mmCIF file of the N, C-alpha and C atoms, coordinates in Angstrom:
data_MODEL
# 
_entry.id   MODEL 
# 
loop_
_atom_site.group_PDB 
_atom_site.id 
_atom_site.type_symbol 
_atom_site.label_atom_id 
_atom_site.label_alt_id 
_atom_site.label_comp_id 
_atom_site.label_asym_id 
_atom_site.label_entity_id 
_atom_site.label_seq_id 
_atom_site.pdbx_PDB_ins_code 
_atom_site.Cartn_x 
_atom_site.Cartn_y 
_atom_site.Cartn_z 
_atom_site.occupancy 
_atom_site.B_iso_or_equiv 
_atom_site.pdbx_formal_charge 
_atom_site.auth_seq_id 
_atom_site.auth_comp_id 
_atom_site.auth_asym_id 
_atom_site.auth_atom_id 
_atom_site.pdbx_PDB_model_num 
ATOM 1   N N  . UNK A 1 1  ? 0.844   -1.182 0.000   1.00 0.00 ? 1  UNK A N  1 
ATOM 2   C CA . UNK A 1 1  ? 0.000   0.000  0.000   1.00 0.00 ? 1  UNK A CA 1 
ATOM 3   C C  . UNK A 1 1  ? 0.887   1.243  0.000   1.00 0.00 ? 1  UNK A C  1 
ATOM 4   N N  . UNK A 1 2  ? 0.313   2.351  -0.410  1.00 0.00 ? 2  UNK A N  1 
ATOM 5   C CA . UNK A 1 2  ? 1.058   3.603  -0.469  1.00 0.00 ? 2  UNK A CA 1 
ATOM 6   C C  . UNK A 1 2  ? 0.558   4.507  0.653   1.00 0.00 ? 2  UNK A C  1 
ATOM 7   N N  . UNK A 1 3  ? 1.440   5.284  1.196   1.00 0.00 ? 3  UNK A N  1 
ATOM 8   C CA . UNK A 1 3  ? 1.006   6.263  2.183   1.00 0.00 ? 3  UNK A CA 1 
ATOM 9   C C  . UNK A 1 3  ? 0.810   5.665  3.559   1.00 0.00 ? 3  UNK A C  1 
ATOM 10  N N  . UNK A 1 4  ? 0.283   6.462  4.418   1.00 0.00 ? 4  UNK A N  1 
ATOM 11  C CA . UNK A 1 4  ? 0.053   6.089  5.806   1.00 0.00 ? 4  UNK A CA 1 
ATOM 12  C C  . UNK A 1 4  ? -1.446  5.953  6.066   1.00 0.00 ? 4  UNK A C  1 
ATOM 13  N N  . UNK A 1 5  ? -1.842  5.091  7.024   1.00 0.00 ? 5  UNK A N  1 
ATOM 14  C CA . UNK A 1 5  ? -3.269  4.949  7.325   1.00 0.00 ? 5  UNK A CA 1 
ATOM 15  C C  . UNK A 1 5  ? -3.869  6.186  7.991   1.00 0.00 ? 5  UNK A C  1 
ATOM 16  N N  . UNK A 1 6  ? -3.035  6.971  8.658   1.00 0.00 ? 6  UNK A N  1 
ATOM 17  C CA . UNK A 1 6  ? -3.525  8.206  9.275   1.00 0.00 ? 6  UNK A CA 1 
ATOM 18  C C  . UNK A 1 6  ? -2.566  9.347  8.955   1.00 0.00 ? 6  UNK A C  1 
ATOM 19  N N  . UNK A 1 7  ? -3.085  10.542 9.039   1.00 0.00 ? 7  UNK A N  1 
ATOM 20  C CA . UNK A 1 7  ? -2.263  11.722 8.790   1.00 0.00 ? 7  UNK A CA 1 
ATOM 21  C C  . UNK A 1 7  ? -2.617  12.768 9.831   1.00 0.00 ? 7  UNK A C  1 
ATOM 22  N N  . UNK A 1 8  ? -1.625  13.264 10.513  1.00 0.00 ? 8  UNK A N  1 
ATOM 23  C CA . UNK A 1 8  ? -1.814  14.326 11.494  1.00 0.00 ? 8  UNK A CA 1 
ATOM 24  C C  . UNK A 1 8  ? -1.017  15.539 11.032  1.00 0.00 ? 8  UNK A C  1 
ATOM 25  N N  . UNK A 1 9  ? -1.569  16.692 11.278  1.00 0.00 ? 9  UNK A N  1 
ATOM 26  C CA . UNK A 1 9  ? -0.858  17.914 10.908  1.00 0.00 ? 9  UNK A CA 1 
ATOM 27  C C  . UNK A 1 9  ? -1.186  19.003 11.920  1.00 0.00 ? 9  UNK A C  1 
ATOM 28  N N  . UNK A 1 10 ? -0.304  19.967 11.997  1.00 0.00 ? 10 UNK A N  1 
ATOM 29  C CA . UNK A 1 10 ? -0.502  21.115 12.863  1.00 0.00 ? 10 UNK A CA 1 
ATOM 30  C C  . UNK A 1 10 ? -0.200  22.346 12.032  1.00 0.00 ? 10 UNK A C  1 
ATOM 31  N N  . UNK A 1 11 ? -1.072  23.326 12.109  1.00 0.00 ? 11 UNK A N  1 
ATOM 32  C CA . UNK A 1 11 ? -0.862  24.572 11.387  1.00 0.00 ? 11 UNK A CA 1 
ATOM 33  C C  . UNK A 1 11 ? -1.261  25.716 12.293  1.00 0.00 ? 11 UNK A C  1 
ATOM 34  N N  . UNK A 1 12 ? -0.463  26.772 12.293  1.00 0.00 ? 12 UNK A N  1 
ATOM 35  C CA . UNK A 1 12 ? -0.755  27.952 13.097  1.00 0.00 ? 12 UNK A CA 1 
ATOM 36  C C  . UNK A 1 12 ? -0.851  29.141 12.152  1.00 0.00 ? 12 UNK A C  1 
ATOM 37  N N  . UNK A 1 13 ? -1.940  29.883 12.260  1.00 0.00 ? 13 UNK A N  1 
ATOM 38  C CA . UNK A 1 13 ? -2.163  31.043 11.399  1.00 0.00 ? 13 UNK A CA 1 
ATOM 39  C C  . UNK A 1 13 ? -1.162  32.138 11.764  1.00 0.00 ? 13 UNK A C  1 
ATOM 40  N N  . UNK A 1 14 ? -0.259  32.472 10.848  1.00 0.00 ? 14 UNK A N  1 
ATOM 41  C CA . UNK A 1 14 ? 0.740   33.493 11.168  1.00 0.00 ? 14 UNK A CA 1 
ATOM 42  C C  . UNK A 1 14 ? 0.140   34.892 11.310  1.00 0.00 ? 14 UNK A C  1 
ATOM 43  N N  . UNK A 1 15 ? -1.056  35.104 10.780  1.00 0.00 ? 15 UNK A N  1 
ATOM 44  C CA . UNK A 1 15 ? -1.704  36.420 10.848  1.00 0.00 ? 15 UNK A CA 1 
ATOM 45  C C  . UNK A 1 15 ? -2.865  36.454 11.846  1.00 0.00 ? 15 UNK A C  1 
ATOM 46  N N  . UNK A 1 16 ? -2.938  35.449 12.727  1.00 0.00 ? 16 UNK A N  1 
ATOM 47  C CA . UNK A 1 16 ? -4.065  35.372 13.656  1.00 0.00 ? 16 UNK A CA 1 
ATOM 48  C C  . UNK A 1 16 ? -4.122  36.606 14.547  1.00 0.00 ? 16 UNK A C  1 
ATOM 49  N N  . UNK A 1 17 ? -5.326  37.163 14.657  1.00 0.00 ? 17 UNK A N  1 
ATOM 50  C CA . UNK A 1 17 ? -5.580  38.313 15.531  1.00 0.00 ? 17 UNK A CA 1 
ATOM 51  C C  . UNK A 1 17 ? -6.756  37.928 16.414  1.00 0.00 ? 17 UNK A C  1 
ATOM 52  N N  . UNK A 1 18 ? -6.522  37.773 17.703  1.00 0.00 ? 18 UNK A N  1 
ATOM 53  C CA . UNK A 1 18 ? -7.555  37.317 18.632  1.00 0.00 ? 18 UNK A CA 1 
ATOM 54  C C  . UNK A 1 18 ? -8.748  38.258 18.707  1.00 0.00 ? 18 UNK A C  1 
ATOM 55  N N  . UNK A 1 19 ? -8.608  39.483 18.200  1.00 0.00 ? 19 UNK A N  1 
ATOM 56  C CA . UNK A 1 19 ? -9.706  40.452 18.223  1.00 0.00 ? 19 UNK A CA 1 
ATOM 57  C C  . UNK A 1 19 ? -10.550 40.414 16.949  1.00 0.00 ? 19 UNK A C  1 
ATOM 58  N N  . UNK A 1 20 ? -10.136 39.633 15.986  1.00 0.00 ? 20 UNK A N  1 
ATOM 59  C CA . UNK A 1 20 ? -10.816 39.618 14.689  1.00 0.00 ? 20 UNK A CA 1 
ATOM 60  C C  . UNK A 1 20 ? -11.470 38.261 14.430  1.00 0.00 ? 20 UNK A C  1 
ATOM 61  N N  . UNK A 1 21 ? -12.678 38.299 13.835  1.00 0.00 ? 21 UNK A N  1 
ATOM 62  C CA . UNK A 1 21 ? -13.365 37.059 13.469  1.00 0.00 ? 21 UNK A CA 1 
ATOM 63  C C  . UNK A 1 21 ? -12.591 36.358 12.356  1.00 0.00 ? 21 UNK A C  1 
ATOM 64  N N  . UNK A 1 22 ? -12.695 35.039 12.328  1.00 0.00 ? 22 UNK A N  1 
ATOM 65  C CA . UNK A 1 22 ? -11.990 34.271 11.297  1.00 0.00 ? 22 UNK A CA 1 
ATOM 66  C C  . UNK A 1 22 ? -12.699 32.944 11.082  1.00 0.00 ? 22 UNK A C  1 
ATOM 67  N N  . UNK A 1 23 ? -12.400 32.313 9.958   1.00 0.00 ? 23 UNK A N  1 
ATOM 68  C CA . UNK A 1 23 ? -12.852 30.944 9.748   1.00 0.00 ? 23 UNK A CA 1 
ATOM 69  C C  . UNK A 1 23 ? -11.761 30.189 9.016   1.00 0.00 ? 23 UNK A C  1 
ATOM 70  N N  . UNK A 1 24 ? -11.743 28.887 9.253   1.00 0.00 ? 24 UNK A N  1 
ATOM 71  C CA . UNK A 1 24 ? -10.737 28.015 8.661   1.00 0.00 ? 24 UNK A CA 1 
ATOM 72  C C  . UNK A 1 24 ? -11.430 26.758 8.153   1.00 0.00 ? 24 UNK A C  1 
ATOM 73  N N  . UNK A 1 25 ? -10.836 26.155 7.156   1.00 0.00 ? 25 UNK A N  1 
ATOM 74  C CA . UNK A 1 25 ? -11.297 24.852 6.706   1.00 0.00 ? 25 UNK A CA 1 
ATOM 75  C C  . UNK A 1 25 ? -10.092 24.088 6.177   1.00 0.00 ? 25 UNK A C  1 
ATOM 76  N N  . UNK A 1 26 ? -10.244 22.787 6.066   1.00 0.00 ? 26 UNK A N  1 
ATOM 77  C CA . UNK A 1 26 ? -9.155  21.932 5.601   1.00 0.00 ? 26 UNK A CA 1 
ATOM 78  C C  . UNK A 1 26 ? -9.541  21.324 4.266   1.00 0.00 ? 26 UNK A C  1 
ATOM 79  N N  . UNK A 1 27 ? -8.591  21.307 3.361   1.00 0.00 ? 27 UNK A N  1 
ATOM 80  C CA . UNK A 1 27 ? -8.788  20.651 2.067   1.00 0.00 ? 27 UNK A CA 1 
ATOM 81  C C  . UNK A 1 27 ? -7.838  19.461 2.013   1.00 0.00 ? 27 UNK A C  1 
ATOM 82  N N  . UNK A 1 28 ? -8.362  18.320 1.617   1.00 0.00 ? 28 UNK A N  1 
ATOM 83  C CA . UNK A 1 28 ? -7.574  17.092 1.566   1.00 0.00 ? 28 UNK A CA 1 
ATOM 84  C C  . UNK A 1 28 ? -7.539  16.581 0.135   1.00 0.00 ? 28 UNK A C  1 
ATOM 85  N N  . UNK A 1 29 ? -6.357  16.228 -0.335  1.00 0.00 ? 29 UNK A N  1 
ATOM 86  C CA . UNK A 1 29 ? -6.190  15.601 -1.644  1.00 0.00 ? 29 UNK A CA 1 
ATOM 87  C C  . UNK A 1 29 ? -5.774  14.155 -1.409  1.00 0.00 ? 29 UNK A C  1 
ATOM 88  N N  . UNK A 1 30 ? -6.554  13.220 -1.939  1.00 0.00 ? 30 UNK A N  1 
ATOM 89  C CA . UNK A 1 30 ? -6.219  11.812 -1.768  1.00 0.00 ? 30 UNK A CA 1 
ATOM 90  C C  . UNK A 1 30 ? -5.134  11.388 -2.749  1.00 0.00 ? 30 UNK A C  1 
ATOM 91  N N  . UNK A 1 31 ? -4.486  10.277 -2.435  1.00 0.00 ? 31 UNK A N  1 
ATOM 92  C CA . UNK A 1 31 ? -3.514  9.694  -3.356  1.00 0.00 ? 31 UNK A CA 1 
ATOM 93  C C  . UNK A 1 31 ? -4.265  9.314  -4.630  1.00 0.00 ? 31 UNK A C  1 
ATOM 94  N N  . UNK A 1 32 ? -3.734  9.640  -5.808  1.00 0.00 ? 32 UNK A N  1 
ATOM 95  C CA . UNK A 1 32 ? -4.428  9.259  -7.046  1.00 0.00 ? 32 UNK A CA 1 
ATOM 96  C C  . UNK A 1 32 ? -4.664  7.744  -7.097  1.00 0.00 ? 32 UNK A C  1 
ATOM 97  N N  . UNK A 1 33 ? -5.851  7.360  -7.542  1.00 0.00 ? 33 UNK A N  1 
ATOM 98  C CA . UNK A 1 33 ? -6.207  5.946  -7.660  1.00 0.00 ? 33 UNK A CA 1 
ATOM 99  C C  . UNK A 1 33 ? -6.722  5.666  -9.066  1.00 0.00 ? 33 UNK A C  1 
ATOM 100 N N  . UNK A 1 34 ? -6.604  4.412  -9.515  1.00 0.00 ? 34 UNK A N  1 
ATOM 101 C CA . UNK A 1 34 ? -7.089  4.086  -10.854 1.00 0.00 ? 34 UNK A CA 1 
ATOM 102 C C  . UNK A 1 34 ? -8.601  4.306  -10.974 1.00 0.00 ? 34 UNK A C  1 
ATOM 103 N N  . UNK A 1 35 ? -9.007  4.799  -12.151 1.00 0.00 ? 35 UNK A N  1 
ATOM 104 C CA . UNK A 1 35 ? -10.433 4.932  -12.443 1.00 0.00 ? 35 UNK A CA 1 
ATOM 105 C C  . UNK A 1 35 ? -11.027 3.546  -12.660 1.00 0.00 ? 35 UNK A C  1 
ATOM 106 N N  . UNK A 1 36 ? -12.332 3.408  -12.558 1.00 0.00 ? 36 UNK A N  1 
ATOM 107 C CA . UNK A 1 36 ? -12.975 2.115  -12.770 1.00 0.00 ? 36 UNK A CA 1 
ATOM 108 C C  . UNK A 1 36 ? -12.722 1.616  -14.185 1.00 0.00 ? 36 UNK A C  1 
ATOM 109 N N  . UNK A 1 37 ? -12.585 2.525  -15.155 1.00 0.00 ? 37 UNK A N  1 
ATOM 110 C CA . UNK A 1 37 ? -12.323 2.105  -16.540 1.00 0.00 ? 37 UNK A CA 1 
ATOM 111 C C  . UNK A 1 37 ? -10.952 1.438  -16.654 1.00 0.00 ? 37 UNK A C  1 
ATOM 112 N N  . UNK A 1 38 ? -9.998  1.864  -15.852 1.00 0.00 ? 38 UNK A N  1 
ATOM 113 C CA . UNK A 1 38 ? -8.670  1.243  -15.846 1.00 0.00 ? 38 UNK A CA 1 
ATOM 114 C C  . UNK A 1 38 ? -8.756  -0.167 -15.280 1.00 0.00 ? 38 UNK A C  1 
ATOM 115 N N  . UNK A 1 39 ? -9.495  -0.334 -14.185 1.00 0.00 ? 39 UNK A N  1 
ATOM 116 C CA . UNK A 1 39 ? -9.687  -1.672 -13.617 1.00 0.00 ? 39 UNK A CA 1 
ATOM 117 C C  . UNK A 1 39 ? -10.383 -2.596 -14.615 1.00 0.00 ? 39 UNK A C  1 
ATOM 118 N N  . UNK A 1 40 ? -11.445 -2.098 -15.240 1.00 0.00 ? 40 UNK A N  1 
ATOM 119 C CA . UNK A 1 40 ? -12.182 -2.924 -16.200 1.00 0.00 ? 40 UNK A CA 1 
ATOM 120 C C  . UNK A 1 40 ? -11.314 -3.329 -17.383 1.00 0.00 ? 40 UNK A C  1 
ATOM 121 N N  . UNK A 1 41 ? -10.522 -2.394 -17.909 1.00 0.00 ? 41 UNK A N  1 
ATOM 122 C CA . UNK A 1 41 ? -9.662  -2.709 -19.051 1.00 0.00 ? 41 UNK A CA 1 
ATOM 123 C C  . UNK A 1 41 ? -8.681  -3.823 -18.690 1.00 0.00 ? 41 UNK A C  1 
ATOM 124 N N  . UNK A 1 42 ? -8.128  -3.759 -17.494 1.00 0.00 ? 42 UNK A N  1 
ATOM 125 C CA . UNK A 1 42 ? -7.195  -4.806 -17.070 1.00 0.00 ? 42 UNK A CA 1 
ATOM 126 C C  . UNK A 1 42 ? -7.919  -6.135 -16.859 1.00 0.00 ? 42 UNK A C  1 
ATOM 127 N N  . UNK A 1 43 ? -9.062  -6.104 -16.195 1.00 0.00 ? 43 UNK A N  1 
ATOM 128 C CA . UNK A 1 43 ? -9.801  -7.332 -15.897 1.00 0.00 ? 43 UNK A CA 1 
ATOM 129 C C  . UNK A 1 43 ? -10.268 -8.038 -17.166 1.00 0.00 ? 43 UNK A C  1 
ATOM 130 N N  . UNK A 1 44 ? -10.824 -7.257 -18.102 1.00 0.00 ? 44 UNK A N  1 
ATOM 131 C CA . UNK A 1 44 ? -11.369 -7.844 -19.327 1.00 0.00 ? 44 UNK A CA 1 
ATOM 132 C C  . UNK A 1 44 ? -10.334 -7.938 -20.452 1.00 0.00 ? 44 UNK A C  1 
ATOM 133 N N  . UNK A 1 45 ? -9.093  -7.506 -20.146 1.00 0.00 ? 45 UNK A N  1 
ATOM 134 C CA . UNK A 1 45 ? -7.998  -7.561 -21.113 1.00 0.00 ? 45 UNK A CA 1 
ATOM 135 C C  . UNK A 1 45 ? -8.351  -6.848 -22.414 1.00 0.00 ? 45 UNK A C  1 
ATOM 136 N N  . UNK A 1 46 ? -8.849  -5.626 -22.267 1.00 0.00 ? 46 UNK A N  1 
ATOM 137 C CA . UNK A 1 46 ? -9.185  -4.782 -23.420 1.00 0.00 ? 46 UNK A CA 1 
ATOM 138 C C  . UNK A 1 46 ? -8.406  -3.476 -23.296 1.00 0.00 ? 46 UNK A C  1 
ATOM 139 N N  . UNK A 1 47 ? -8.309  -2.764 -24.398 1.00 0.00 ? 47 UNK A N  1 
ATOM 140 C CA . UNK A 1 47 ? -7.597  -1.488 -24.407 1.00 0.00 ? 47 UNK A CA 1 
ATOM 141 C C  . UNK A 1 47 ? -8.441  -0.429 -23.699 1.00 0.00 ? 47 UNK A C  1 
ATOM 142 N N  . UNK A 1 48 ? -7.790  0.317  -22.841 1.00 0.00 ? 48 UNK A N  1 
ATOM 143 C CA . UNK A 1 48 ? -8.464  1.413  -22.160 1.00 0.00 ? 48 UNK A CA 1 
ATOM 144 C C  . UNK A 1 48 ? -8.680  2.549  -23.154 1.00 0.00 ? 48 UNK A C  1 
ATOM 145 N N  . UNK A 1 49 ? -9.838  3.206  -23.131 1.00 0.00 ? 49 UNK A N  1 
ATOM 146 C CA . UNK A 1 49 ? -10.078 4.329  -24.048 1.00 0.00 ? 49 UNK A CA 1 
ATOM 147 C C  . UNK A 1 49 ? -9.010  5.418  -23.873 1.00 0.00 ? 49 UNK A C  1 
ATOM 148 N N  . UNK A 1 50 ? -8.505  5.937  -24.974 1.00 0.00 ? 50 UNK A N  1 
ATOM 149 C CA . UNK A 1 50 ? -7.454  6.962  -24.927 1.00 0.00 ? 50 UNK A CA 1 
ATOM 150 C C  . UNK A 1 50 ? -7.942  8.289  -24.349 1.00 0.00 ? 50 UNK A C  1 
ATOM 151 N N  . UNK A 1 51 ? -9.223  8.558  -24.483 1.00 0.00 ? 51 UNK A N  1 
ATOM 152 C CA . UNK A 1 51 ? -9.753  9.854  -24.037 1.00 0.00 ? 51 UNK A CA 1 
ATOM 153 C C  . UNK A 1 51 ? -10.186 9.857  -22.564 1.00 0.00 ? 51 UNK A C  1 
ATOM 154 N N  . UNK A 1 52 ? -9.879  8.783  -21.847 1.00 0.00 ? 52 UNK A N  1 
ATOM 155 C CA . UNK A 1 52 ? -10.270 8.677  -20.433 1.00 0.00 ? 52 UNK A CA 1 
ATOM 156 C C  . UNK A 1 52 ? -8.998  8.626  -19.580 1.00 0.00 ? 52 UNK A C  1 
ATOM 157 N N  . UNK A 1 53 ? -8.903  9.450  -18.558 1.00 0.00 ? 53 UNK A N  1 
ATOM 158 C CA . UNK A 1 53 ? -7.710  9.423  -17.699 1.00 0.00 ? 53 UNK A CA 1 
ATOM 159 C C  . UNK A 1 53 ? -7.523  8.066  -17.020 1.00 0.00 ? 53 UNK A C  1 
ATOM 160 N N  . UNK A 1 54 ? -6.276  7.709  -16.761 1.00 0.00 ? 54 UNK A N  1 
ATOM 161 C CA . UNK A 1 54 ? -5.952  6.445  -16.100 1.00 0.00 ? 54 UNK A CA 1 
ATOM 162 C C  . UNK A 1 54 ? -6.373  6.476  -14.633 1.00 0.00 ? 54 UNK A C  1 
ATOM 163 N N  . UNK A 1 55 ? -6.179  7.631  -13.987 1.00 0.00 ? 55 UNK A N  1 
ATOM 164 C CA . UNK A 1 55 ? -6.466  7.723  -12.553 1.00 0.00 ? 55 UNK A CA 1 
ATOM 165 C C  . UNK A 1 55 ? -7.261  8.987  -12.240 1.00 0.00 ? 55 UNK A C  1 
ATOM 166 N N  . UNK A 1 56 ? -7.761  9.019  -11.011 1.00 0.00 ? 56 UNK A N  1 
ATOM 167 C CA . UNK A 1 56 ? -8.471  10.198 -10.505 1.00 0.00 ? 56 UNK A CA 1 
ATOM 168 C C  . UNK A 1 56 ? -7.861  10.561 -9.153  1.00 0.00 ? 56 UNK A C  1 
ATOM 169 N N  . UNK A 1 57 ? -8.058  11.797 -8.748  1.00 0.00 ? 57 UNK A N  1 
ATOM 170 C CA . UNK A 1 57 ? -7.592  12.233 -7.432  1.00 0.00 ? 57 UNK A CA 1 
ATOM 171 C C  . UNK A 1 57 ? -8.766  12.901 -6.726  1.00 0.00 ? 57 UNK A C  1 
ATOM 172 N N  . UNK A 1 58 ? -9.358  12.159 -5.787  1.00 0.00 ? 58 UNK A N  1 
ATOM 173 C CA . UNK A 1 58 ? -10.509 12.689 -5.055  1.00 0.00 ? 58 UNK A CA 1 
ATOM 174 C C  . UNK A 1 58 ? -10.070 13.773 -4.081  1.00 0.00 ? 58 UNK A C  1 
ATOM 175 N N  . UNK A 1 59 ? -11.018 14.644 -3.755  1.00 0.00 ? 59 UNK A N  1 
ATOM 176 C CA . UNK A 1 59 ? -10.774 15.756 -2.837  1.00 0.00 ? 59 UNK A CA 1 
ATOM 177 C C  . UNK A 1 59 ? -11.876 15.786 -1.784  1.00 0.00 ? 59 UNK A C  1 
ATOM 178 N N  . UNK A 1 60 ? -11.539 16.319 -0.649  1.00 0.00 ? 60 UNK A N  1 
ATOM 179 C CA . UNK A 1 60 ? -12.527 16.479 0.415   1.00 0.00 ? 60 UNK A CA 1 
ATOM 180 C C  . UNK A 1 60 ? -12.276 17.813 1.109   1.00 0.00 ? 60 UNK A C  1 
ATOM 181 N N  . UNK A 1 61 ? -13.342 18.421 1.589   1.00 0.00 ? 61 UNK A N  1 
ATOM 182 C CA . UNK A 1 61 ? -13.258 19.696 2.307   1.00 0.00 ? 61 UNK A CA 1 
ATOM 183 C C  . UNK A 1 61 ? -14.008 19.549 3.625   1.00 0.00 ? 61 UNK A C  1 
ATOM 184 N N  . UNK A 1 62 ? -13.451 20.098 4.678   1.00 0.00 ? 62 UNK A N  1 
ATOM 185 C CA . UNK A 1 62 ? -14.147 20.057 5.960   1.00 0.00 ? 62 UNK A CA 1 
ATOM 186 C C  . UNK A 1 62 ? -15.184 21.171 6.026   1.00 0.00 ? 62 UNK A C  1 
ATOM 187 N N  . UNK A 1 63 ? -16.030 21.079 6.996   1.00 0.00 ? 63 UNK A N  1 
ATOM 188 C CA . UNK A 1 63 ? -16.912 22.205 7.303   1.00 0.00 ? 63 UNK A CA 1 
ATOM 189 C C  . UNK A 1 63 ? -16.044 23.309 7.896   1.00 0.00 ? 63 UNK A C  1 
ATOM 190 N N  . UNK A 1 64 ? -16.465 24.554 7.756   1.00 0.00 ? 64 UNK A N  1 
ATOM 191 C CA . UNK A 1 64 ? -15.641 25.633 8.306   1.00 0.00 ? 64 UNK A CA 1 
ATOM 192 C C  . UNK A 1 64 ? -15.596 25.587 9.834   1.00 0.00 ? 64 UNK A C  1 
ATOM 193 N N  . UNK A 1 65 ? -14.479 26.025 10.353  1.00 0.00 ? 65 UNK A N  1 
ATOM 194 C CA . UNK A 1 65 ? -14.296 26.185 11.792  1.00 0.00 ? 65 UNK A CA 1 
ATOM 195 C C  . UNK A 1 65 ? -14.292 27.692 12.034  1.00 0.00 ? 65 UNK A C  1 
ATOM 196 N N  . UNK A 1 66 ? -15.293 28.167 12.756  1.00 0.00 ? 66 UNK A N  1 
ATOM 197 C CA . UNK A 1 66 ? -15.464 29.611 12.958  1.00 0.00 ? 66 UNK A CA 1 
ATOM 198 C C  . UNK A 1 66 ? -14.834 30.043 14.270  1.00 0.00 ? 66 UNK A C  1 
ATOM 199 N N  . UNK A 1 67 ? -14.175 31.181 14.242  1.00 0.00 ? 67 UNK A N  1 
ATOM 200 C CA . UNK A 1 67 ? -13.632 31.784 15.457  1.00 0.00 ? 67 UNK A CA 1 
ATOM 201 C C  . UNK A 1 67 ? -14.277 33.156 15.629  1.00 0.00 ? 67 UNK A C  1 
ATOM 202 N N  . UNK A 1 68 ? -14.888 33.360 16.796  1.00 0.00 ? 68 UNK A N  1 
ATOM 203 C CA . UNK A 1 68 ? -15.485 34.654 17.122  1.00 0.00 ? 68 UNK A CA 1 
ATOM 204 C C  . UNK A 1 68 ? -14.928 35.106 18.466  1.00 0.00 ? 68 UNK A C  1 
ATOM 205 N N  . UNK A 1 69 ? -14.310 36.279 18.515  1.00 0.00 ? 69 UNK A N  1 
ATOM 206 C CA . UNK A 1 69 ? -13.729 36.750 19.788  1.00 0.00 ? 69 UNK A CA 1 
ATOM 207 C C  . UNK A 1 69 ? -14.798 37.008 20.846  1.00 0.00 ? 69 UNK A C  1 
# 
């Protein structure tokens, strides 16, 4: 397998002002994985369509985290 089963990170806002409202969110990019068309082409031993990407990279976004002084 590639990568780690968990990922931890720490980030500190260099411009944080405790007197000012703010919001933060996290964006996650997954490791690229083969598209279903790539799996099917291999399983059925057929040529993968040239106009279809080999892999995809899913993304996820958290809900915002609001800070109010």
